[in-house]
C-alpha positions as CSV (number, residue, x, y, z in Angstrom):
1,M,-120.7,-12.1,11.4
2,A,-119.0,-8.9,10.3
3,T,-116.2,-8.9,7.2
4,R,-112.7,-7.0,7.2
5,P,-111.5,-5.7,4.2
6,I,-108.4,-7.7,3.4
7,K,-105.3,-5.7,3.1
8,M,-103.2,-6.8,-0.3
9,A,-99.7,-5.8,-0.4
10,V,-98.8,-3.9,-3.5
11,K,-96.0,-5.0,-5.9
12,D,-93.0,-2.4,-7.0
13,D,-92.2,-1.8,-10.4
14,S,-88.3,-1.4,-9.4
15,E,-88.4,-4.5,-8.4
16,K,-88.3,-5.6,-12.2
17,D,-84.9,-3.3,-12.6
18,R,-83.2,-5.2,-10.0
19,D,-80.4,-8.0,-10.9
20,E,-81.4,-10.7,-10.6
21,V,-80.3,-12.7,-7.9
22,F,-79.7,-16.7,-8.6
23,S,-81.4,-19.4,-6.8
24,Q,-82.0,-23.0,-7.2
25,R,-84.4,-21.9,-9.2
26,K,-82.7,-19.9,-12.6
27,R,-79.6,-21.2,-13.0
28,P,-76.8,-19.4,-14.4
29,E,-75.6,-19.4,-18.0
30,R,-72.6,-21.9,-18.4
31,S,-69.8,-22.2,-21.1
32,R,-68.0,-24.5,-22.9
33,F,-65.2,-25.8,-20.4
34,L,-66.4,-27.5,-16.9
35,L,-64.1,-27.5,-13.9
36,Q,-65.5,-30.6,-11.9
37,V,-63.5,-31.0,-8.3
38,D,-64.5,-35.0,-7.3
39,R,-67.3,-35.0,-9.7
40,Q,-68.6,-31.7,-8.6
41,T,-68.8,-28.9,-11.1
42,K,-67.7,-25.9,-9.7
43,G,-67.2,-23.2,-12.3
44,S,-67.3,-23.1,-15.8
45,Y,-64.4,-21.3,-18.4
46,T,-65.0,-20.2,-22.4
47,T,-62.0,-21.4,-23.1
48,S,-60.0,-24.7,-22.4
49,E,-57.3,-22.7,-22.0
50,A,-58.3,-20.9,-18.4
51,A,-59.9,-24.2,-17.2
52,Q,-57.1,-26.1,-16.9
53,A,-54.7,-23.2,-15.6
54,A,-57.6,-23.2,-12.6
55,A,-57.8,-27.1,-12.7
56,L,-54.0,-26.6,-12.2
57,V,-54.2,-24.5,-9.4
58,I,-56.3,-26.3,-7.5
59,K,-54.4,-29.8,-8.1
60,N,-51.3,-28.3,-7.1
61,S,-52.9,-27.1,-3.9
62,Y,-55.2,-29.8,-3.3
63,P,-53.3,-33.3,-4.5
64,I,-55.3,-36.2,-2.9
65,V,-58.8,-34.6,-5.4
66,Q,-59.3,-36.0,-8.5
67,V,-59.9,-32.7,-10.8
68,S,-61.0,-32.7,-14.5
69,V,-62.0,-30.9,-17.2
70,Y,-64.8,-31.5,-19.2
71,D,-66.1,-30.1,-22.7
72,S,-69.5,-29.9,-22.5
73,V,-69.6,-29.6,-26.2
74,D,-67.9,-32.6,-27.4
75,N,-68.3,-34.5,-24.0
76,T,-64.9,-35.0,-23.1
77,N,-63.8,-35.4,-19.5
78,S,-59.6,-34.5,-19.1
79,L,-58.3,-35.8,-15.6
80,V,-55.4,-32.9,-14.4
81,E,-52.4,-34.2,-13.1
82,A,-50.4,-32.3,-10.0
83,T,-46.8,-30.8,-12.2
84,T,-43.8,-32.5,-10.1
85,A,-41.3,-30.1,-9.0
86,S,-38.1,-31.5,-10.4
87,S,-34.5,-30.3,-8.9
């Protein structure tokens, strides 16, 4: 039986220089404050004010969903209530 040479793909060094694409294997860095909608994390913020502002926008747009800000250092969860329009 005759043998055939096997051609292997050569890895290019330029692949190392490319930006990392986040996938299921490697998750992006998390900040301290996590924005959660219906107990699913949607984003992370470095300050509580930024997380509260983003949560308030979502809660005002969709009042039926549960929106909260989780502090991963203090392990506290604070619910965000929709603001009512006063006349």
